[in-house]
C-alpha positions in Angstrom: -39.4 -130.4 -199.0 -37.1 -130.7 -196.1 -35.0 -133.5 -194.7 -36.7 -135.2 -191.7 -35.1 -137.5 -189.2 -37.5 -140.7 -189.3 -35.5 -143.2 -187.4 -32.5 -143.7 -185.1 -30.5 -147.0 -185.0 -27.9 -147.8 -182.2 -25.5 -150.5 -182.2 -22.2 -152.0 -180.7 -19.4 -153.7 -182.2 -16.2 -155.4 -181.3 -12.8 -156.7 -182.3 -12.1 -159.2 -179.7 -8.4 -159.8 -180.7 -6.5 -157.5 -182.9 -7.4 -154.0 -182.0 -8.8 -153.3 -185.5 -10.8 -150.2 -185.1 -12.5 -150.4 -188.6 -13.7 -154.0 -187.9 -15.3 -152.9 -184.8 -16.9 -150.0 -186.3 -18.3 -151.9 -189.1 -19.7 -154.5 -186.7 -21.4 -151.9 -184.8 -23.0 -150.4 -187.8 -24.1 -153.8 -188.9 -25.6 -154.4 -185.4 -27.6 -151.1 -185.5 -28.9 -151.8 -189.0 -29.5 -155.6 -188.8 -31.8 -155.5 -185.8 -34.5 -153.2 -187.6 -36.5 -153.3 -190.7 -37.4 -149.9 -191.8 -40.7 -149.6 -193.6 -41.0 -145.9 -193.0 -39.8 -144.9 -196.5 -42.4 -147.0 -198.4 -45.1 -145.9 -196.0 -44.4 -142.4 -196.8 -44.4 -143.2 -200.6 -40.7 -143.2 -201.0 -38.0 -145.8 -202.0 -35.5 -147.2 -199.4 -32.9 -145.8 -201.8 -34.2 -142.2 -200.9 -33.1 -142.5 -197.3 -30.0 -140.3 -196.3 -28.1 -141.9 -193.4 -25.8 -140.1 -191.1 -23.5 -142.7 -189.5 -21.8 -141.8 -186.2 -19.0 -143.9 -184.9 -17.4 -143.8 -181.5 -13.9 -145.6 -181.0 -10.9 -144.7 -178.8 -8.8 -143.9 -182.0 -11.1 -142.3 -184.5 -8.0 -141.8 -187.1 -7.8 -145.6 -187.3 -11.5 -146.2 -188.8 -11.6 -146.5 -192.7 -14.9 -144.7 -193.1 -15.3 -146.1 -196.6 -15.5 -149.6 -195.2 -18.0 -148.6 -192.8 -20.2 -146.6 -195.4 -20.2 -149.8 -197.7 -22.3 -151.6 -194.9 -25.4 -149.4 -195.9 -27.8 -151.4 -198.0 -29.9 -148.5 -199.2 -29.7 -144.9 -199.6 -26.8 -142.6 -199.5 -24.7 -141.9 -196.3 -22.0 -140.1 -194.6 -19.7 -141.3 -191.8 -18.4 -139.2 -188.9 -16.0 -140.7 -186.4 -15.6 -139.5 -182.9 -13.4 -140.4 -179.9 -15.4 -142.9 -177.7 -15.8 -146.6 -177.2 -13.5 -148.7 -175.2 -10.0 -150.2 -175.6 -9.2 -153.2 -173.3 -5.7 -154.5 -173.4 -5.0 -158.1 -172.6 -3.1 -159.1 -169.2 0.1 -159.5 -171.0 -0.3 -156.1 -172.8 0.3 -157.8 -176.3 -3.3 -157.5 -177.6 -6.4 -155.2 -177.4 -10.2 -155.7 -177.5 -11.8 -152.7 -179.1 -15.4 -151.7 -178.6 -17.1 -149.5 -180.9 -20.5 -147.8 -180.6 -22.6 -146.8 -183.9 -25.7 -144.5 -184.6 -27.4 -144.3 -188.0 -29.5 -141.4 -188.2 -32.1 -141.8 -191.1 -33.5 -139.0 -192.9 -36.0 -138.6 -195.7 -36.9 -135.6 -197.7 -40.6 -134.9 -196.9 
């Protein structure tokens, strides 16, 4: 059998105060996942734990994302996390704080 892409989920997350890239990334993945209810696995005779999920995160400073915390968001299956430069960073007027906006994509694959 071969891994086939069965779903693409997309989300956005923010850390409005504090500039926490991991917090924004976790919220982005939750946004992607929590707006969906995938039934494709059971429709194909598979378990939701058979899903393999590739998580892609975009933030301005990729090295500041804790991949393990992002991966812990997945409720089913196994996954990997890759972090890329992207998203937005918006400093406040005083220059003392930053809002971080992260994007997430979750690519769900099943062995079919």
